[in-house]
C-alpha positions as CSV (number, residue, x, y, z in Angstrom):
1,M,-86.5,106.3,-100.7
2,K,-88.9,105.6,-97.8
3,T,-88.8,102.1,-96.4
4,I,-91.1,100.1,-94.2
5,E,-88.3,100.2,-91.6
6,D,-88.3,104.0,-91.6
7,S,-92.0,104.1,-91.3
8,F,-92.0,101.7,-88.4
9,K,-89.3,103.6,-86.6
10,K,-91.2,106.9,-87.0
11,M,-94.4,105.3,-85.7
12,A,-92.5,103.6,-82.8
13,E,-91.2,107.0,-81.7
14,T,-94.7,108.2,-81.1
15,V,-95.5,105.5,-78.5
16,P,-95.4,107.0,-75.0
17,P,-92.6,105.7,-72.8
18,H,-94.9,104.0,-70.3
19,I,-96.5,102.0,-73.1
20,Q,-93.1,100.9,-74.3
21,I,-92.2,99.7,-70.8
22,E,-95.5,97.9,-70.5
23,V,-94.9,96.0,-73.8
24,D,-91.3,95.2,-72.8
25,L,-92.5,93.8,-69.5
26,E,-95.3,91.7,-71.1
27,I,-92.9,90.2,-73.5
28,A,-90.2,89.6,-70.8
29,I,-92.8,87.7,-68.6
30,S,-94.0,85.7,-71.5
31,N,-90.4,84.8,-72.5
32,R,-89.7,83.8,-68.9
33,I,-92.7,81.5,-68.8
34,Y,-91.7,79.9,-72.1
35,D,-88.1,79.4,-70.9
36,L,-89.3,77.7,-67.7
37,M,-91.7,75.5,-69.6
38,I,-88.9,74.4,-72.0
39,Q,-86.5,73.8,-69.1
40,R,-89.0,71.5,-67.6
41,G,-89.8,69.8,-70.9
42,L,-93.5,70.9,-70.8
43,S,-95.6,71.4,-73.9
44,K,-98.3,74.0,-73.9
45,I,-100.9,71.3,-73.4
46,E,-99.0,69.6,-70.6
47,F,-98.5,73.0,-68.9
48,A,-102.1,73.9,-69.2
49,Q,-103.2,70.6,-67.8
50,A,-100.9,70.8,-64.9
51,L,-102.4,74.2,-64.0
52,G,-106.0,73.2,-64.7
53,K,-106.1,75.8,-67.6
54,Q,-107.1,75.6,-71.2
55,P,-104.3,75.5,-73.7
56,S,-105.8,78.7,-75.3
57,E,-105.0,80.5,-72.0
58,V,-101.4,79.4,-72.1
59,T,-101.2,80.6,-75.7
60,K,-102.4,84.0,-74.6
61,W,-99.8,84.1,-71.9
62,L,-97.1,83.3,-74.4
63,S,-98.3,85.8,-76.9
64,G,-96.6,88.7,-75.0
65,Q,-99.9,90.6,-75.0
66,H,-101.5,89.3,-71.8
67,N,-102.1,91.6,-68.8
68,F,-101.1,89.3,-65.9
69,T,-102.7,89.7,-62.5
70,I,-100.6,89.4,-59.4
71,R,-102.7,86.3,-58.6
72,T,-101.7,84.6,-61.8
73,L,-98.0,85.6,-61.4
74,S,-98.1,84.2,-57.9
75,Q,-99.6,80.9,-59.1
76,L,-97.1,80.6,-61.9
77,S,-94.2,81.4,-59.6
78,T,-95.5,78.7,-57.1
79,F,-95.8,76.2,-60.0
80,F,-92.3,76.8,-61.2
81,G,-90.8,77.1,-57.7
82,E,-89.2,80.5,-58.5
83,S,-90.3,84.1,-59.1
84,L,-91.2,85.1,-62.6
85,I,-90.5,88.8,-61.7
86,R,-88.4,90.6,-59.2
87,V,-89.2,94.0,-57.8
């Protein structure tokens, strides 16, 4: 019997490796931002206000589907006082 899990695995196997890496990085960055927010006791609204952003933008960041610019990553790293990514 074919299951949804089988269908999903088959579909996931067709995704090119560079897209898989891109998605993994987007999710990892979003998770890092969320972890740093939680460590500092910041809600999405407080975080957005501290950065002069709209809460909807923070929601996009945390969705795991945002394509961060180097500028935004630099601003966030400065805000948190530590790098979000390491190269």
